[in-house]
C-alpha positions as CSV (number, residue, x, y, z in Angstrom):
1,X,8.3,81.8,-28.6
2,X,11.5,80.2,-27.8
3,X,13.0,77.4,-29.8
4,X,12.2,74.9,-27.3
5,X,9.0,75.9,-27.1
6,X,8.7,75.8,-31.2
7,X,9.9,72.4,-31.0
8,X,7.2,71.4,-28.2
9,X,4.5,72.6,-30.2
10,X,5.5,71.1,-33.5
11,X,5.7,67.6,-31.4
12,X,2.1,68.1,-30.0
13,X,0.6,68.8,-33.1
14,X,2.4,65.8,-35.1
15,X,1.1,63.5,-32.2
16,X,-2.5,64.9,-32.7
17,X,-2.2,64.2,-36.6
18,X,-1.2,60.7,-36.1
19,X,-3.8,60.1,-33.3
20,X,-6.4,61.4,-35.7
21,X,-5.1,59.5,-38.9
22,X,-5.2,56.2,-36.7
23,X,-8.6,56.5,-35.3
24,X,-10.6,55.9,-38.5
25,X,-8.6,52.4,-38.9
26,X,-9.6,51.4,-35.2
27,X,-13.0,52.0,-35.9
28,X,-12.9,50.3,-38.8
29,X,-11.5,47.4,-37.1
30,X,-14.1,47.1,-34.4
31,X,-17.3,47.7,-37.0
32,X,-15.8,44.3,-39.0
33,X,-15.9,42.4,-36.1
34,X,-18.6,39.9,-35.8
35,X,-20.5,39.3,-33.0
36,X,-22.6,36.0,-32.4
37,X,-26.0,36.2,-32.6
38,X,-28.4,34.3,-30.7
39,X,-32.2,34.3,-31.0
40,X,-35.3,34.6,-28.2
41,X,-35.4,30.9,-28.1
42,X,-31.8,30.1,-27.4
43,X,-31.5,32.5,-25.0
44,X,-34.8,31.1,-23.1
45,X,-33.3,27.6,-23.2
46,X,-29.9,28.7,-22.0
47,X,-31.7,30.5,-19.0
48,X,-34.1,27.5,-18.3
49,X,-30.9,25.0,-18.4
50,X,-29.0,27.1,-16.1
51,X,-32.1,27.3,-13.8
52,X,-32.4,23.1,-13.8
53,X,-28.9,22.7,-12.9
54,X,-29.3,25.4,-10.0
55,X,-32.4,23.5,-8.9
56,X,-30.8,19.8,-9.5
57,X,-27.7,20.5,-7.7
58,X,-29.7,22.3,-4.6
59,X,-29.4,19.5,-2.2
60,X,-25.9,18.9,-2.7
61,X,-24.8,22.5,-2.4
62,X,-26.9,22.8,0.7
63,X,-25.3,19.9,2.5
64,X,-22.2,21.1,1.1
65,X,-22.4,24.4,2.6
66,X,-23.4,22.8,6.0
67,X,-20.2,20.6,5.6
68,X,-18.2,23.7,5.2
69,X,-19.5,25.5,8.1
70,X,-18.5,22.8,10.4
71,X,-15.0,22.5,8.8
72,X,-14.5,26.0,9.6
73,X,-15.7,25.6,13.1
74,X,-13.1,22.6,13.2
75,X,-10.5,24.8,12.0
76,X,-11.4,27.9,14.2
77,X,-11.5,25.4,17.6
78,X,-8.5,23.0,16.7
79,X,-6.2,25.5,14.6
80,X,-6.3,23.0,11.8
81,X,-6.3,23.8,8.3
82,X,-8.7,21.6,6.7
83,X,-9.7,22.7,3.2
84,X,-13.2,23.4,2.3
85,X,-15.2,21.5,-0.3
86,X,-15.3,23.1,-3.4
87,X,-17.5,21.9,-6.7
88,X,-18.8,18.9,-5.0
89,X,-20.2,16.1,-7.3
90,X,-23.8,16.3,-7.9
91,X,-23.9,20.1,-6.8
92,X,-24.9,22.5,-9.3
93,X,-21.6,23.3,-10.7
94,X,-21.4,19.7,-11.8
95,X,-24.9,19.9,-13.6
96,X,-23.8,23.4,-15.5
97,X,-20.6,21.6,-16.8
98,X,-22.5,18.7,-18.4
99,X,-25.0,21.0,-19.9
């Protein structure tokens, strides 16, 4: 084996040893991180709240969709650049933000 090959082999072994030494430390760091725990009642209530927000905001979201469709038609016909309505007051996004 040439000296150059021996040096490359030694570097590869050193890198492998260094990676193996660091791996347990990384696993310990991941194992010590605490994950917030939620129970079934909290998860259920979050789902119910999200469903109610969607339902309460549905009429405004539908009207906004119709208006945005009209705006895109006007933009296409007249060559204008009117912005679409995003996150209207009374839409499901505003209810979700309030909950």
